[in-house]
C-alpha positions as CSV (number, residue, x, y, z in Angstrom):
1,M,-2.6,24.0,-12.6
2,A,-4.1,25.0,-9.3
3,E,-4.2,22.8,-6.3
4,V,-7.3,22.2,-4.3
5,E,-7.6,20.7,-0.7
6,N,-9.7,17.6,-0.4
7,E,-10.5,17.0,3.4
8,V,-10.3,13.2,2.8
9,S,-7.1,12.6,0.8
10,G,-5.1,15.9,1.0
11,P,-3.8,18.2,-1.9
12,Q,-5.0,17.2,-5.3
13,H,-4.9,18.4,-8.9
14,R,-8.2,19.5,-10.3
15,A,-8.3,16.2,-12.3
16,G,-8.4,14.4,-8.9
17,R,-4.9,12.9,-9.0
18,E,-2.9,12.9,-5.8
19,L,0.2,14.8,-5.3
20,S,3.6,13.7,-4.2
21,P,5.4,16.0,-1.8
22,E,7.2,17.5,-4.7
23,G,3.9,18.3,-6.4
24,V,4.2,15.8,-9.2
25,P,0.8,14.0,-9.6
26,L,0.9,10.2,-8.9
27,A,-1.3,8.0,-11.1
28,P,-3.7,6.0,-8.8
29,G,-3.3,3.1,-11.1
30,R,0.5,3.1,-10.9
31,L,0.4,3.3,-7.1
32,L,-2.1,0.4,-7.0
33,L,0.2,-1.6,-9.3
34,A,3.2,-0.8,-7.2
35,A,1.3,-1.9,-4.1
36,G,0.3,-5.2,-5.7
37,I,3.8,-5.9,-6.9
38,A,5.2,-5.2,-3.4
39,G,2.6,-7.6,-2.0
40,L,3.3,-10.3,-4.4
41,A,7.1,-9.8,-3.9
42,A,6.6,-10.2,-0.1
43,V,4.6,-13.5,-0.6
44,A,7.2,-14.8,-3.2
45,L,10.2,-14.0,-1.1
46,R,8.8,-15.5,2.1
47,A,7.1,-18.6,0.8
48,P,10.3,-20.8,0.6
49,F,10.9,-20.0,4.3
50,A,7.4,-21.0,5.4
51,T,7.5,-23.5,8.3
52,R,6.4,-27.1,7.8
53,L,5.6,-28.0,11.4
54,P,3.9,-26.0,14.2
55,L,6.7,-24.1,16.2
56,S,4.5,-22.9,19.1
57,W,1.8,-24.3,21.4
58,D,-0.7,-21.9,19.9
59,S,0.0,-23.2,16.5
60,V,-0.7,-26.8,17.7
61,Q,-3.9,-25.6,19.2
62,Y,-5.0,-24.0,15.9
63,V,-4.2,-27.2,14.1
64,L,-6.3,-29.2,16.5
65,G,-9.1,-26.6,16.1
66,V,-9.0,-27.0,12.3
67,R,-9.4,-30.8,12.7
68,H,-12.0,-30.6,15.4
69,Y,-13.3,-27.2,16.8
70,D,-14.1,-27.5,20.5
71,I,-13.1,-24.7,22.8
72,T,-13.9,-26.9,25.9
73,L,-11.0,-29.1,24.8
74,H,-8.8,-26.1,24.1
75,Q,-8.9,-26.9,20.3
76,P,-8.1,-24.0,19.9
77,H,-7.5,-22.3,23.2
78,P,-10.0,-19.6,24.3
79,P,-11.4,-17.3,23.0
80,G,-11.5,-19.7,20.1
81,Y,-10.4,-17.6,17.1
82,F,-13.6,-18.7,15.3
83,L,-13.1,-16.9,12.0
84,Y,-9.4,-17.7,11.8
85,V,-9.8,-21.4,12.5
86,H,-12.8,-21.7,10.2
87,T,-11.1,-19.9,7.3
88,A,-8.2,-22.4,7.7
89,K,-10.9,-25.1,7.7
90,L,-12.0,-24.0,4.2
91,L,-8.5,-24.1,3.0
92,H,-8.1,-27.6,4.6
93,G,-11.1,-28.6,2.7
94,L,-9.3,-27.6,-0.5
95,G,-6.6,-30.2,0.1
96,L,-4.1,-28.4,2.3
97,S,-2.9,-29.9,5.5
98,P,-4.3,-28.1,8.6
99,Y,-1.0,-26.4,9.3
100,A,-0.3,-25.5,5.7
101,A,-3.7,-23.8,5.6
102,L,-2.7,-21.6,8.7
103,V,0.7,-20.8,7.0
104,V,-1.0,-19.9,3.7
105,M,-3.3,-17.5,5.6
106,S,-0.3,-15.9,7.2
107,L,1.6,-15.6,4.0
108,L,-1.4,-13.9,2.2
109,A,-2.0,-11.6,5.2
110,G,1.7,-10.7,5.2
111,G,1.5,-9.8,1.4
112,L,-1.7,-7.9,1.9
113,T,-0.1,-6.0,4.8
114,V,2.8,-4.9,2.5
115,A,0.4,-3.9,-0.3
116,L,-1.8,-1.8,1.9
117,L,1.3,-0.2,3.7
118,T,2.7,0.6,0.3
119,W,-0.5,2.0,-0.9
120,W,-1.2,4.1,2.1
121,S,2.4,5.5,2.2
122,G,2.3,6.4,-1.4
123,R,-0.9,8.4,-0.8
124,L,0.7,10.2,2.2
125,A,4.3,10.6,1.1
126,G,4.4,10.1,-2.7
127,R,6.5,7.7,-4.7
128,C,9.6,7.9,-2.5
129,G,7.4,7.1,0.6
130,A,5.8,4.1,-1.1
131,V,9.2,2.7,-2.1
132,V,10.7,3.1,1.4
133,A,7.6,1.6,3.1
134,A,7.6,-1.4,0.7
135,L,11.2,-2.2,1.3
136,L,11.0,-1.8,5.0
137,A,7.8,-3.9,5.1
138,I,9.0,-6.6,2.9
139,F,12.4,-7.1,4.7
140,S,11.3,-6.6,8.3
141,P,12.5,-9.5,10.2
142,L,9.5,-9.6,12.6
143,A,7.0,-9.3,9.7
144,W,8.9,-12.0,7.8
145,V,8.8,-14.4,10.8
146,Y,5.2,-14.0,11.5
147,A,4.2,-14.3,7.8
148,T,5.9,-17.7,7.7
149,H,4.5,-19.2,10.8
150,G,0.9,-20.6,11.4
151,D,0.0,-18.1,14.0
152,T,-2.6,-15.2,14.1
153,Y,-0.1,-12.4,14.3
154,A,0.3,-11.7,10.5
155,V,-3.5,-11.7,10.1
156,S,-4.1,-9.5,13.1
157,G,-1.4,-7.2,11.8
158,F,-3.2,-6.7,8.5
159,F,-6.5,-6.0,10.1
160,S,-4.9,-3.6,12.5
161,L,-3.3,-1.7,9.6
162,L,-6.7,-1.8,7.7
163,T,-8.5,-0.4,10.7
164,G,-6.0,2.4,11.0
165,Y,-6.3,3.2,7.3
166,L,-10.1,3.3,7.5
167,C,-10.0,5.4,10.7
168,C,-7.7,8.0,9.3
169,G,-10.1,8.6,6.3
170,G,-8.4,6.3,4.0
171,C,-11.5,5.9,1.9
172,S,-14.3,8.4,1.2
173,L,-16.9,8.9,3.8
174,T,-19.7,7.8,1.4
175,R,-17.9,4.6,0.5
176,A,-17.3,3.9,4.3
177,R,-21.0,4.5,5.1
178,R,-22.0,2.1,2.3
179,F,-20.1,-0.6,4.3
180,G,-21.7,0.5,7.6
181,L,-18.4,2.2,8.7
182,R,-18.1,5.6,10.2
183,P,-14.6,7.0,10.2
184,W,-14.1,10.0,12.4
185,R,-13.6,13.4,10.8
C-alpha cells in the first residue's frame, strides 16, 4: 500500500493510520490504550510514596492558600497560583485535607505527563519509542519526586509538555483553531 505525507502527523497509510519507523501501521486505539496504561501505572506506582506532610516552604504556603487565599498574607506567596490553589480548594471541598489535595493534583499531573509523553513518542517513533518513553518517564527519579509532593512542578511539567505537543502540530489545525489555538506551521 502506498504511503502519503501528511503535513500534520507525518507518513501515513491511505487508511489514515500512522506508521512506525519500520513501516508497520500503529493502530491509534492501541497507542491511546498504551498511553492510558502507562499513565495509570505511573499513578499506581507513585501513590504509595506520596508525602503526607509539606516538605518545603512553598508547600506550606499552598496549604495556607487552600485554607484562606490571601496573597497579601503570602497565602500562597506571589504570584498567587490562583488556578492551582483553587483547584486544590475544590478537592479539599470533596473531603481531602489541603495538602492531600495538592498531592493528588501532582499525582494526576504526573500520570497525565507520562500518558501524553507515551502518546507523542508513539506517534513520532512508533511502538518502540512509546515503550522507551513510557519506561523512562515512569521511573525518572525527578518526575517521581515531583509527582509525590504537593508543589506545582508536576502540574507545570504537564502543561509544558502539552504546550510543546500543541506547538509542534500534535493536533490538526482545524481542531486547534476550534479551541482558539494557532499552532505554527
